[in-house]
C-alpha positions in Angstrom: -0.3 -0.2 0.2 0.7 3.3 -0.5 3.1 5.6 2.3 1.0 7.9 4.2 2.0 10.0 7.4 1.5 8.8 10.5 2.5 10.9 12.5 4.5 13.6 13.5 6.6 14.5 17.3 7.3 18.1 18.0 9.9 18.7 20.9 12.9 20.2 19.4 13.3 23.8 18.9 15.2 23.8 15.6 15.6 22.1 12.6 16.0 18.0 13.1 19.8 16.7 12.0 18.9 12.8 12.1 16.4 10.3 13.2 16.9 6.1 13.7 15.1 3.6 15.1 15.9 0.9 17.9 15.6 -2.6 16.5 12.2 -3.5 18.0 10.3 0.0 16.8 9.7 1.0 20.6 11.7 4.1 20.5 13.2 6.8 17.6 16.5 8.8 18.4 16.7 12.6 16.9 18.9 15.4 16.7 19.1 18.3 16.6 20.7 21.5 16.0 18.7 22.7 19.8 21.6 20.8 21.0 19.1 18.1 22.2 18.4 14.4 21.2 15.1 12.9 21.8 13.8 9.9 22.3 10.0 9.5 21.1 8.3 5.9 22.0 6.7 4.7 18.9 3.2 4.0 21.6 1.0 5.9 22.0 0.4 8.4 25.4 3.7 7.8 26.4 6.7 10.6 27.7 9.1 11.6 24.5 12.9 12.0 26.6 14.5 15.5 26.2 18.8 13.8 26.8 21.0 17.3 27.4 24.4 17.5 27.7 25.8 18.5 24.5 26.7 22.1 24.1 25.8 22.8 20.6 24.2 21.6 18.1 23.3 17.6 17.5 24.4 16.8 14.3 24.0 12.2 14.2 22.6 10.4 16.1 21.7 6.4 15.6 20.9 3.0 18.0 22.9 0.0 18.8 22.0 -3.3 17.3 20.8 -4.3 20.3 18.9 -0.8 21.3 20.6 -0.5 24.3 23.2 2.1 23.8 22.3 5.5 21.5 25.9 7.6 20.0 25.1 10.7 19.3 27.8 13.1 17.8 27.7 17.3 17.9 29.4 20.7 17.0 31.3 20.5 20.1 33.6 17.8 18.7 32.3 15.7 21.4 30.4 11.8 20.8 28.3 10.9 23.3 27.1 7.0 24.2 23.6 8.0 25.5 21.5 5.1 28.2 18.0 5.4 26.6 16.0 6.1 29.8 14.1 8.3 31.6 17.8 8.9 33.5 19.7 10.0 30.1 22.7 9.3 31.8 26.0 9.6 29.2 29.9 9.7 29.3 31.6 11.9 26.6 34.4 10.5 24.1 36.8 13.3 23.5 39.2 13.2 20.2 37.8 14.9 17.8 39.0 18.8 17.4 35.8 20.1 15.4 32.2 19.2 14.2 31.7 15.9 14.8 28.7 15.0 11.7 28.7 11.4 11.8 27.7 8.6 13.8 28.5 4.5 13.4 27.6 1.5 15.3 29.5 -1.7 13.7 27.0 -4.5 13.1 27.5 -6.2 16.1 27.8 -3.0 18.4 31.6 -3.2 19.7 32.9 -0.3 17.4 31.8 2.6 16.4 32.9 4.6 13.4 32.8 8.6 13.0 33.1 11.6 11.2 34.3 14.6 11.5 35.3 18.6 10.2 38.6 17.6 11.4 39.2 15.6 7.8 39.5 12.7 9.6 37.8 9.1 10.5 37.5 7.4 14.1 36.7 4.5 15.5 36.6 3.4 19.0 35.6 0.5 21.0 32.2 0.5 22.7 32.6 -1.2 25.2 36.0 -0.2 26.7 34.5 3.7 25.8 37.9 4.0 24.7 39.9 6.0 21.3 41.1 2.9 19.0 42.7 4.9 15.8 42.5 7.7 12.6 42.2 7.0 9.4 43.5 10.7 8.2 43.5 10.8 4.0 40.5 13.3 3.2 41.6 16.9 2.8 38.3 18.4 3.7 35.1 18.0 6.3 34.4 14.8 6.5 31.1 14.6 6.6 30.2 10.8 6.8 31.0 7.6 8.0 30.5 3.6 8.2 30.3 0.4 8.2 29.9 -2.5 6.0 27.4 -5.1 6.4 30.2 -6.9 7.5 32.1 -4.9 9.7 34.9 -5.3 7.0 35.1 -2.2 5.2 34.1 1.8 6.3 33.3 3.6 3.5 33.4 7.5 4.5 32.3 11.2 2.8 33.8 14.2 2.6 33.8 17.7 1.1 37.3 17.3 -0.7 34.5 15.4 -3.6 35.9 12.1 -2.6 34.6 8.7 -0.5 36.7 6.6 0.2 36.7 2.5 1.3 39.4 2.2 3.5 39.6 -1.4 5.6 38.5 -1.5 8.6 42.2 -4.2 10.2 45.2 -2.8 7.3 43.5 0.8 8.3 44.3 1.5 4.4 41.6 2.9 1.3 41.1 1.0 -0.5 39.3 3.3 -3.3 38.4 6.7 -3.9 35.5 7.2 -6.4 36.2 10.6 -7.1 32.3 12.3 -7.6 32.3 16.1 -9.8 29.5 17.1 -9.9 29.8 18.0 -5.9 29.7 17.0 -2.7 28.8 14.0 -0.9 26.3 13.9 2.0 25.8 11.0 3.1 26.4 7.9 2.4 25.5 4.4 3.3 25.7 0.9 2.2 24.2 -1.6 0.5 21.9 -4.4 2.9 24.4 -7.1 1.0 28.0 -5.1 1.4 28.4 -5.0 -2.3 27.5 -2.2 -3.0 27.2 1.7 -2.1 24.7 5.2 -2.3 25.9 8.5 -2.2 23.2 11.4 -2.0 25.1 14.9 -3.6 24.5 18.1 -3.8 24.9 17.7 -7.3 21.3 16.7 -7.5 22.1 12.4 -7.7 21.9 9.7 -6.2 24.5 7.7 -6.5 25.1 4.0 -6.7 28.7 1.9 -6.7 29.7 -1.7 -6.9 33.1 -1.7 -3.7 34.1 -5.2 -5.1 34.0 -3.6 -8.9 33.9 0.1 -8.0 32.3 1.1 -11.2 28.6 3.0 -11.0 25.9 1.0 -10.8 23.3 3.4 -10.7 21.9 7.2 -11.7 19.2 9.2 -10.3 18.9 12.2 -10.7 16.6 14.8 -8.9 15.5 18.7 -8.4 17.3 18.7 -5.2 20.3 18.5 -3.0 20.5 14.9 -1.4 20.7 15.1 2.2 20.0 12.0 3.8 19.5 8.5 2.5 18.2 4.8 3.7 18.2 1.6 2.5 15.0 -0.7 3.3 16.7 -4.3 5.1 15.5 -5.9 1.6 17.9 -4.2 -0.4 15.6 -3.7 -3.4 14.2 0.3 -2.0 15.9 3.4 -1.1 14.7 7.1 0.7 16.0 10.1 -0.2 15.3 13.4 1.9 15.7 16.8 -0.5 16.2 20.0 0.3 12.7 20.7 -1.5 11.3 19.5 1.3 10.1 16.2 -0.5 10.9 12.6 0.6 10.9 9.3 -2.7 11.5 6.2 -2.7 13.4 5.0 -5.1 12.8 1.1 -6.3 16.6 -0.2 -6.6 15.4 -2.9 -8.7 13.6 -1.5 -11.7 16.0 1.8 -11.6 13.0 4.3 -11.1 12.2 6.9 -8.7 8.1 5.2 -6.9 6.4 7.9 -4.5 7.0 11.1 -3.4 6.5 11.8 -0.8 5.3 15.8 0.8 5.6 16.4 5.0 7.8 19.0 5.8 7.6 22.6 5.3 11.9 23.2 4.0 14.2 20.6 3.7 14.0 17.3 4.4 17.8 17.1 6.5 17.3 12.8 7.5 15.6 9.9 6.6 15.9 6.5 8.3 13.9 3.1 7.7 12.9 1.1 10.5 15.2 -1.7 11.7 12.6 -4.3 9.4 11.6 -1.3 6.7 7.9 -1.4 7.4 7.8 2.4 8.5 10.4 5.2 7.9 11.3 9.0 9.4 11.4 11.6 8.3 13.2 15.2 10.1 13.5 18.5 8.2 14.6 22.5 9.5 11.0 22.6 10.6 12.1 20.8 13.6 9.7 18.6 13.0 9.7 14.5 13.2 7.1 12.1 11.2 7.0 8.4 11.2 5.8 6.6 7.6 
């Protein structure tokens, strides 16, 4: 059936930058330029938690695979790990020297990868809460970094107009995809781990094969693409764009399926639930929406 707006969550006082569902879909996390992290309950009449601790805008949030932790990255240069409960306790990771734009857990929940305006990608252990190593070949801000589903590779996207593929064990860059049209705002691995999708300021979504290092698909839109998320089946991709729309792409047929309007102003972030039956979006309109 066609996707439709289920509900919207009000509580942020500035643009929403990031959204993510917990494993069991009971909670939805969002980060905002208002320096707060919100944890929304997906059950009706349940209170939302507002987590205060970051000293500046929260740029990114993600639940751990188990759902027992939430990671956030901020313009205050720190990464925090939160327990998503009433107390909202958190521990602080400090190693970046500029805005942290991206946080991502490995699929086993053991490691965290972060990306920053200090031009580095950093890897941390979650349990010992320790910084492990930096990947430092980008020559401009790094907007996004993600582990592959098997945890062996890391992909990162930078304002140096490259997408870099790294071997986590050897810590070496094994390939650079050059983006001539614009910057890449967001990159992620396909659930199979065989390809990546990149959302660009040149209004495109590109899908690259990481085994052959070649372009597989190219979707041209009408506005800057800020964020994307693969459906767990790997057959669909949802995107969020500056023209306020969310788009669902059918990757098997290589075509646009739906265009959804729900935000006033830019749609900044979007994420499928882990089961793929829901997705959430955030926008400059301070709204979090669930579809």
